[in-house]
C-alpha positions in Angstrom: 60.9 151.1 153.7 59.2 148.7 151.5 55.6 149.6 150.5 53.2 147.4 152.4 55.4 147.2 155.5 54.6 150.6 157.0 53.6 150.7 160.6 50.1 152.1 159.8 47.8 150.5 157.3 46.6 153.9 156.1 50.2 154.8 155.2 50.4 151.6 153.1 47.2 152.5 151.3 48.5 156.0 150.6 51.8 154.6 149.3 50.0 152.1 147.1 47.9 155.0 145.6 51.1 157.0 144.9 52.7 153.9 143.4 49.7 153.4 141.1 49.9 157.0 140.0 53.6 156.4 139.2 52.7 153.3 137.2 50.1 155.3 135.2 52.8 157.8 134.3 55.2 155.1 133.3 52.5 153.3 131.3 51.7 156.5 129.4 55.4 157.1 128.7 55.6 153.5 127.4 52.5 153.8 125.3 53.8 157.0 123.7 57.0 155.2 122.7 55.9 151.7 121.7 55.5 150.7 118.1 53.6 147.3 118.5 49.8 147.9 118.3 49.3 144.7 120.4 51.6 146.0 123.1 50.0 149.4 123.1 46.5 147.8 123.5 47.7 145.7 126.4 49.4 148.6 128.2 46.4 150.8 127.8 44.3 148.1 129.6 46.9 147.8 132.3 47.0 151.6 132.8 43.2 151.5 133.2 43.6 148.9 135.9 46.0 151.2 137.8 43.5 154.1 137.5 40.9 151.8 139.0 43.2 150.9 141.9 43.5 154.6 142.8 39.8 155.0 142.7 39.1 151.9 144.9 41.8 152.7 147.4 41.1 156.4 147.8 37.8 155.9 149.8 39.6 153.5 152.1 42.2 156.2 153.0 39.3 158.6 153.7 37.8 156.0 156.1 40.9 156.6 158.2 40.3 160.3 158.1 43.2 161.1 155.9 43.7 162.5 152.5 44.7 160.2 149.6 47.4 161.2 147.1 46.1 162.6 143.9 49.2 162.4 141.7 52.5 160.6 141.3 55.3 161.1 143.8 59.1 161.1 143.7 59.1 157.5 142.5 58.0 158.7 139.1 61.6 159.5 138.4 62.5 155.9 138.7 59.4 154.3 137.1 59.2 156.7 134.1 63.0 156.9 133.9 63.3 153.2 133.3 60.9 153.5 130.4 62.9 156.4 128.9 66.1 154.5 129.2 64.4 151.3 127.9 63.4 153.3 124.8 66.9 153.1 123.6 66.4 149.3 123.0 63.0 149.7 121.2 59.8 147.9 122.3 61.7 145.2 124.0 63.6 147.6 126.2 60.4 149.5 127.0 58.7 146.3 128.0 61.7 145.2 130.1 61.4 148.5 132.0 57.7 147.9 132.5 58.5 144.4 133.8 60.8 145.9 136.4 58.1 148.4 137.4 55.4 145.7 137.6 57.8 143.7 139.8 57.8 146.7 142.2 53.9 146.9 142.2 53.6 143.1 142.7 55.9 143.3 145.7 54.0 146.2 147.2 50.6 144.6 146.8 51.9 141.2 148.1 53.3 143.0 151.2 50.0 144.8 151.7 48.0 141.6 151.4 50.2 139.8 153.9 49.6 142.4 156.6 47.8 141.1 159.7 45.9 144.3 160.3 43.9 144.5 157.1 40.1 144.4 157.5 38.3 142.0 155.1 36.7 144.7 152.9 40.2 146.3 152.4 41.8 142.9 151.8 39.3 142.1 149.0 40.3 145.3 147.2 44.0 144.6 147.7 43.7 141.0 146.5 41.9 142.1 143.3 44.6 144.7 142.7 47.3 142.1 143.3 45.6 139.8 140.8 45.8 142.6 138.2 49.4 143.2 138.9 50.2 139.5 138.5 48.3 139.4 135.2 50.2 142.5 134.0 53.6 141.0 134.8 52.7 137.6 133.4 51.7 139.2 130.1 54.9 141.2 129.9 57.0 138.1 130.8 55.2 136.1 128.1 55.7 138.8 125.5 59.4 139.1 126.3 59.9 135.3 126.2 61.8 133.8 123.3 58.7 131.9 122.1 56.6 135.1 121.7 59.1 137.8 120.6 57.4 138.2 117.2 54.7 140.3 119.0 57.3 143.0 119.2 57.7 143.1 115.4 59.9 141.2 113.0 62.7 143.8 113.3 63.2 142.9 117.0 66.0 140.6 118.1 64.8 137.5 120.0 65.2 137.8 123.8 68.5 136.3 124.9 68.7 135.5 128.6 72.0 136.4 130.1 
């Protein structure tokens, strides 16, 4: 099942929290392997956004009388695994893996925001998180674009679309 399309809103919130914890792990793996200081700075900022999402969503889960996740779940194998494989292609490969991960978080938050059962105070938080996710992906897309490949260092090959 896609995150954001669960039958109960509280399950969506719990899955979003787990997804954000997965993203934090993937960002840390990426930061530990990147060479570009500019990319490291940006990814640290994005990781902080994911931490904030977990902190903002956790009280909402508690409003429903349930316990929020406190760590990454099984998805970490996929999100962090993409980064580890991407490492084989240097900074460009790592950022490509993170672009894929951000695509997943964008989809999840878009699904959550489009639910008809979201109270206004919850929707405000979800929309702010979605705006963060869109900003993350846009930065990665720009950084991987042919016009900005120098951010990744002069030893990197320009991005060549297939």
